[in-house]
N, C-alpha and C positions, 0 to 999 in steps of 0.2 A: 503494500499498500502505500501510496506516494507522502503522507504523513503521519506516518508510524511513529510513535513517540514524541509529537512536536503539543505543545500548547499552543491552541489559538485564541485570539480576541477575535468574536466577530462583534461590532454596534450596529444595532439597527434588527429589527423584526420584522419588516416588511415582506414584501415577495419576495426580493432579490435577497436579504440579508438572512431570511430564513432557508430560502433554497441553498445559497451557500454555505451555511453554518453547516446545513442536514450533510451536505456534498466533500465539506472537509474530516467530518464525523466519520465518513462514509471512508476515507481514505486514510482512517487509524487515529486522527488528530484528539487531544483532548479539547473539546469546544468550552469555552468561557463567553457565552449570550450575555448583552446586553444592551436594554432598550429603557423607553419610558416608561411603558404602559406593562405591568403586572401579568395581565390574561397572555398577553404577547409573545414575554422572555417565556412563561410557563410553559407554554404549547410548543416554543420551539425544543424547549428544552423535552418536555417531554413525548415530542415526535424523534427527537435523538435517540433516544432513550431506547423507545418503542424497537426503532430499527439495529438494537446493540451497541451504540456507540456510548460513549461519557458527557455531559457534559454537564454544566451548571450554570445558573443564571442568576443576574444581577439585575435591577433596577437603578440605574441611572440617566443623568442627562448630561451628554457630553460637552455642553457645552458652561459645565460646572469642571473649573481645575483642579480643586481641589480632590474633588468625587473620582475624579479619573486617574487619578495619580492613587488616591486612597486604594482603588480597586486593580490596578497593575500593581502597586505592592502587595497585595492579598496574592493576587496571582501564583506572583513569583514568592510567594512565604509558601503558599500552596501547592504548586505546582514541583518549584526551582528553577525555570524558566519561561520565560515569554517569547515562544520565535516566532507567530506571526501576529500581528494587527491590523486589522481590517476595517475602515468604519462605511457603512453602505444607510449612515443614519438619513433621514429627510431634511432639505434643503427650506428655502424661502426662495423655489424659483417661480418666476412670474412671467409666461408668454402668452402670444396672443396680443401685445398693446404695439403698436410702432412704436418705438426708443423718442421719437421727436414728440409723443404725447404722454408719456413718464416721468411722473416725477420723481427727484431725488433718490427719497427715502424706497420706494419703491424697484429703484435700479441697484441700490446699495446694498439693500437688505441681503438679498442671496448673497452676494461676494463675501460680506461679510459674514450671513449664517454659515456658507461653506469653506471658507478658510479657519474659520476660530474652530470649526469641530474638527476640522483635518489637524489643524496645530494641535491644539491640545492634546487628543489622542496620538498621534505621530511622534509627538514628542515627550509622553509619557513611555511610550514604550519605544522612544529610543535609546533614551539614558542607560535602560536595563540593558538594552541588545547591546549599545558600544561595550559597557563594563561585563559582558557577558563573552562580547566577541563574535556576535554571530546574529540573525534573524532577519525579518522579514517584512517591512509595510509595505501593503499594498490599498489603494485607492482607486476608488471608479469615476470616471465623467463620460460626458454623452457625443465628447468627438465637435459638440459644437465651436469651439474656441480653434481647431483645426479649419475645420469648413462649415463658414458662419451661414447661417437662411435667415430672409426676412420673419418676423415673426414670433421670433425666439428668447425675441424680451433681455432679463438677465441672466439668462441659462450662459451663452456663451464668455460674460465677464468671470463670473463664479468659476468656470470651466480653467477658464486661465491661469484664476489665480491660483488652486488647487495645483495644476500643473505645473507651475514654476514653483510651488512650495516644494514638493515633490524632488524636479530635478534639484534642487539647491539642497535641499537634506539630502537627496542622495550623494552629490559632491562631499558633505560634511563627513557623512557617517559611513562610509563607502571604505574608506583606509582603516579603520575596525571590524569590517566585516560585515558591513550590516548592507544589507539591498534595499532600496524604495523603486516600488513599480507602480506605472498606472495601467488602465484598461477601461480601453472606449465600449460604449457600448450602446444601443438604445434602441427604444420600443420591443423591450423584450416581453411577448404574451403572458407570462403566465404571474408576470408582475406589476400589469397595468389594471386598474379598474377605473370606471367611470367615474366615480366620485374623485379620484385624485385626479384626473385629467382636469373636471371640471375646480376642481382644485387651482392646480398649476396655469390652466387656458383661458377659466373661465367659461369654456363651451363644454355642453353637454353632448358628447364626443360617445359612438361607441368601439371599446378598443377593438374592435377587431375589424375596424374601419383605419383604424390609426395603423395596426400589423400592416394591411393590405395594401396601405399606402410607401409605408416605408418598404417592404417586397420589392412592389414596381419602381423605387428609385436603386434599389441595393444591385450589386454586382451580380449576386448571388441567386436574385430573384426571390430573396425569401428577408424573414426578419431574423436578429437571434431568439433561440429560444433559450430557456433556462439552465440547459444542462448545457452548452457549448462556453456560457457565461462562466459558471461553477465548475466545470474540467478544466478552463482555462486558468482561474483565480485558484484551482487546486495544484497546479504545474507550475503554476509561478510563487506559490509559496515553499516548495518543496525545494530540497536538494535539486534535481536536475539543472532546475534554473538557475544554478549556481554563479552563472557569468549574466548572468540579466539583472540592469540596475540602471537608474537614471531614464528610462526610456519610457512610453506608452504601448501596449498593445491592444491593436486594433480587432475587438470583436465586434464588428456590425453589419457583416455582412456586404461590405463593399460600399455600405452605405457612407462613410467618409473614407475619401480616399488619400491616402498618405504619399 
C-alpha cells in the first residue's frame, strides 16, 4: 500500500475531503480527520473504520492558529510523526459576478480566507516535518489562476495566492527533506451539490450540467472523478513521489492546459 505507516492529517469533510481521507486510509495511512462540523467529522471517521482503516476525528477551525498548532502537536504526540498534511476546507469563493461589479470585500474575502487557512495548516505541519526531516504538504486549487476565464470572480486570485505560497514554502523546507505539492482539479462530480453551486455562484444549476459543460471543454472529453483526484493525492503523499515538489499536478482531464 502506498501510505502504509504514514500519519496523515486531512482538513475538511466535504465530498473531496471525505473521499481523499478514505483513499488515504485504504492505502494504509492512519488518518486524522479535522473539520468544523462534528456530524461530518464523525461520519468520515465511521466510514474509514467500516472500511477497515484507522482514523481519528477532531472538531477544528483551520483559521484558529492556536487550535491548529495544538492539534498537530497532538498528532505527533499520539502517532510519533506527521507525514502528510492536506487542507481541503471550503473557501469564500464568489463567482458569477463580473470583476468590475464586485466590491473590494467580495473580491478579497476568498483569497484572504484561502491563504490564511492554507498557511496556518501548512506552517504547523512544516515545523514538525522540518524537525523530523521528512513529510509532504499538499493542497488543491482549481487551475483558474493558470487558465483564467470570465465569471470566475475571486477564485483566480485565491488560487494564485495559494499556489505562490506553496512554491515559496517548497523552496524553504525542501533542504530539510519536506515536499510541497499542489493539484489542479475542477468539477469533480461526486463533490458537487446544487447548494454549494448556489452558494458560490448565486445560480441554481444542476451539478450534472456543470460536469457536462466541463467535459465538453476538456481534452479527454470528461470531467475528473473523485478516484482521479484521490489517487493522485495518495501517490503524491507517498514515497514514490519523492522527487516531486514545488509544482502543481494537473488533474483536470485537460480542462486546464499547462
